[in-house]
C-alpha positions as CSV (number, residue, x, y, z in Angstrom):
1,M,157.1,83.1,76.8
2,L,155.4,81.6,79.7
3,R,156.0,77.7,80.8
4,P,152.4,76.6,80.9
5,F,153.9,73.6,83.2
6,F,154.1,76.7,86.4
7,I,150.4,77.8,86.3
8,I,149.4,74.4,86.2
9,N,152.6,73.4,88.9
10,A,151.5,76.3,91.2
11,V,147.7,75.2,91.2
12,L,148.8,71.6,91.4
13,I,150.9,72.5,94.6
14,F,148.1,74.1,96.0
15,F,145.5,71.7,95.6
16,M,148.1,69.1,96.6
17,T,148.5,70.9,100.3
18,C,145.0,71.0,100.4
19,S,144.6,67.1,100.4
20,S,147.2,66.7,102.5
21,A,145.4,68.7,105.3
22,Y,142.8,66.7,104.8
23,T,144.8,63.5,105.0
24,A,145.4,62.0,108.6
25,S,148.9,60.8,107.4
26,S,150.9,63.3,106.6
27,N,154.2,61.1,105.7
28,T,152.6,60.4,102.6
29,T,153.6,62.2,99.4
30,P,150.5,63.4,97.4
31,E,150.4,62.2,93.9
32,K,150.3,64.5,91.1
33,K,147.2,64.3,89.4
34,T,145.2,66.0,86.4
35,I,144.3,70.0,86.9
36,V,141.4,71.5,85.1
37,I,141.6,75.2,85.5
38,T,138.1,77.2,84.0
39,S,138.4,81.2,83.9
40,K,137.0,83.9,81.8
41,T,140.8,85.4,81.3
42,L,144.3,84.3,81.8
43,T,146.9,87.0,82.0
44,A,150.6,85.6,82.2
45,D,153.3,88.6,82.8
46,N,156.9,86.8,82.1
47,R,158.3,90.0,83.6
48,N,157.0,90.3,86.7
49,N,156.7,86.2,87.0
50,T,152.9,86.1,87.7
51,A,149.7,84.8,85.9
52,V,146.5,85.6,87.0
53,F,143.4,84.1,86.3
54,E,140.5,86.2,86.3
55,G,136.5,85.6,86.2
56,S,134.3,82.7,87.7
57,V,138.1,80.6,88.6
58,V,137.5,77.0,89.0
59,A,140.2,74.9,89.8
60,K,139.8,70.9,90.3
61,T,141.8,68.2,90.5
62,G,140.9,64.9,91.6
63,D,138.1,65.3,94.5
64,I,139.4,68.7,95.4
65,T,137.5,71.6,93.7
66,M,138.3,75.5,94.0
67,H,136.3,78.5,93.4
68,S,137.5,82.3,93.3
69,D,136.8,85.2,91.5
70,K,140.6,86.1,91.0
71,M,143.8,83.2,91.4
72,S,147.5,85.1,91.4
73,V,150.1,82.8,91.0
74,F,153.7,84.1,92.1
75,Y,156.5,82.3,90.8
76,D,160.6,82.2,90.1
77,N,161.7,81.3,86.9
78,S,165.1,80.9,87.6
79,E,164.2,78.1,90.1
80,N,161.3,76.8,88.9
81,S,159.7,77.0,91.8
82,I,155.9,78.8,92.9
83,D,156.1,81.3,95.7
84,T,153.0,82.3,96.2
85,I,149.5,82.3,95.4
86,H,146.5,84.4,96.5
87,A,142.8,84.0,95.5
88,T,140.7,86.3,96.0
89,G,136.5,86.7,96.3
90,N,134.5,84.0,97.2
91,V,137.0,81.6,97.9
92,K,135.6,78.1,98.3
93,V,137.8,74.9,98.5
94,H,136.1,71.7,98.7
95,K,136.8,67.6,99.2
96,N,133.5,65.2,99.9
97,E,132.0,66.6,102.6
98,R,134.4,69.1,103.8
99,A,134.6,73.1,102.8
100,L,136.3,76.2,103.7
101,F,135.0,79.1,102.8
102,S,136.5,82.8,102.9
103,D,137.3,86.2,100.8
104,K,140.8,85.5,100.6
105,A,143.6,82.3,100.6
106,V,147.2,82.9,100.3
107,Y,149.3,79.8,99.8
108,F,152.9,80.5,100.8
109,D,155.0,77.6,99.7
110,A,158.3,78.7,101.7
111,D,156.1,78.3,104.6
112,E,154.3,75.4,103.4
113,K,151.3,77.3,104.7
114,I,148.1,78.6,103.8
115,V,145.9,81.2,105.5
116,F,142.6,82.1,105.0
117,T,141.3,85.4,105.9
118,G,138.0,87.6,105.6
119,N,135.2,85.5,107.2
120,P,137.0,81.9,106.8
121,K,134.8,78.7,108.2
122,A,135.4,75.5,107.7
123,I,132.5,73.0,107.2
124,E,132.1,69.6,107.9
125,G,129.0,67.6,107.7
126,N,127.0,69.6,110.3
127,N,130.1,70.9,112.2
128,I,131.5,74.2,111.7
129,I,134.8,76.0,112.9
130,S,135.4,79.7,112.2
131,G,137.4,82.6,113.3
132,T,139.0,85.6,111.7
133,K,141.9,83.8,110.5
134,I,142.2,79.8,109.8
135,I,145.9,79.0,109.1
136,F,146.9,75.3,108.0
137,Y,150.4,74.2,108.3
138,F,150.9,71.1,106.2
139,K,154.3,70.1,106.9
140,D,153.0,69.5,110.5
141,D,149.3,68.6,109.5
142,R,148.0,71.0,112.0
143,A,146.1,74.2,112.1
144,V,145.9,77.4,114.0
145,V,142.3,79.4,114.5
146,E,142.4,82.4,115.6
147,N,139.4,84.0,117.4
148,S,137.8,80.5,117.3
149,K,134.4,79.5,117.3
150,I,132.9,75.9,117.1
151,V,130.0,74.6,116.3
152,L,129.8,70.4,116.5
153,Q,126.5,69.0,116.0
154,N,125.8,65.9,118.1
155,K,124.9,63.0,115.7
156,E,122.2,61.9,118.3
157,E,120.1,65.2,117.8
158,L,120.1,65.1,114.3
159,K,118.0,61.7,114.3
């Protein structure tokens, strides 16, 4: 029997790390919040330690929402831990005026990072950062953008 807390914790970890990427303070531990996940189907496979959400996946916790066509959670049942989370197809993570779009996002628990590929772009207000790959390192509170292009809007121009 699949333990439901694995699935919820997996997505919660993902959102907690996304949340910490948006905060300036890396010394505070994000508090656990209720998460609501909806999808057309959920397939849980204990033998392979996976849980797959498919069809209009929406995961929401606090003020962070993630949308994707499919979300696969890979966990280690013996360690009660999450290994990776793969979100594919029309990935969008947003919080307030910040949003990140890509075709694919993979969260790696061991490395405490998330990698966005497939036309990734981050938007905050009118500013846009894009590249071939955007990697967020949560422990270090830093990002690496490969083949970057940055468009910064002058606030005076917008008036």
